[in-house]
N, C-alpha and C positions, 0 to 999 in steps of 0.2 A: 455240490452247490457251494458257493462262497459263503463265508461268514462275515457279518458286518458288525463293526463297533460304532455306536452312535456318539458323535460329538454332543456336548451338552446342549448346544443350540438345536440340534435335531431332536434330542429328547424332549425339550420344551415344546417345540412345534408339533411333534407327534402327540404329546399329551394334551395339547390345546386343540387338536383336530385341524391344524393348519395344513394347507396343501403344500407338499414338498415340490421342489423343482426337479426336473429331469437331470440325471437318469434315475435318481433315487425314487421318484414317484412311481416309476414302472418296476424297478428292481426289488425294492423292499417288500411290497406285497407278495412277492413270490418266495420270500424267505421261509424256510421250513422251521419247525420247532428246533430250538437249539442253535439257530444261525443268526440271531439278533442279540448282540451283546451291549451292555451298558456298564460303564466303569464306575466304581465307587467314587472316583474323583468328581463325577458329575453330581453326586449328592452334595458334596462340599460346595461346588460351584452354584448349584441351585439355592442352597442355604445362604450363601453370600449375596447372591442377586436379590433374594427376598429381604435379607437384612438391610440392604442398601436401598430398598424400595424400587429396584429396577424391574422386578416382576411382582405381580400380585397373586398370591396363592390363597385359596379359600380354606386351607388346612395347614398344619405345620409342614415344614419342608421334609421332615422325617416321614410322615404319613404319605405325603405327596409322592416321594421317591419310592417308598415301599409299594404303593399302589401301581406306580408305573412298572416296577419290576415284577409285579404279580400278573401282568398281562400275559396272555397266552403267547408263547414263543420267545419271550424276553428272558435273557439269562444274565445274571450279574457276573461280569468279567472278574478274573482274578487280578488282584493288585499285590503281587508278591514282592518281597525285597529285591528279587532279580529284575523285575520291571522297574522299580523305583531307581535302582542303581543304573540300569540301562538308560533311563531318562536323562541322566546327568552326562552321558557319553554318546549321544546320538551322532551319527555321521553327518557330514555336510554342514549346512547352515540352518539348523532347526530354529523354530520360534523361541523367544526367551521365556514366554509364559510357562511356569512350572506345570500347570494343569494340561496345557497343550502338549508339553513334552511327555507327560505321563500317558496321555492318550496315544501319542505316536509310538512310544515304547511298548505299550500294550498291543497295539495293532501289529507292530513288527514281531513281537515275541510269539504271538499266537497265529500269525498269518491272516489276520482280519483286514478287511477293507474299511478304512475310516470314512464315515459318512459325515460330511461337513459342508458348510458354506463359507468357512473362514478362509480368506484369501491366502494367509500365511501357511496354513496347513495344506491347502491345495497346491501351492507353489512348492512346498517341501516334497509332496508326492510327485510333482512333475519333475523334480530333480532325480527321481528314481529311488528315493530312500524309504518310501512307504507306499502302500496301495491306498488311494483315496478315491472318493466318489462325491461329486457335487450333489447338494440337496437344496 
């Protein structure tokens, strides 16, 4: 079975119980334990969104993220120095956003499919540089 890495937008939508778009709506529920990954950079992005008032959380971002990661089947992805270094040297024309680059480097490093609705990330995947799936 494939392993999936959730983009921060996917993490937020899943946490809020929002319906994902296809193909993620069909594929993610089939993921087995240990096949659904979330990056530590998503914790940083959620905290920034909350600090800017772009999302409303009923608890601290730290508790919110910990609770998301405590869900059955969710695994915290490794954010090693090699992933961070690789994010600075992605092939092709990757997005400029550092968090997006870290997500792409993580997906590439571990062979995960990045689950996203971000057009720039989907386009990068269409260029053949990373596996992506729309959500």
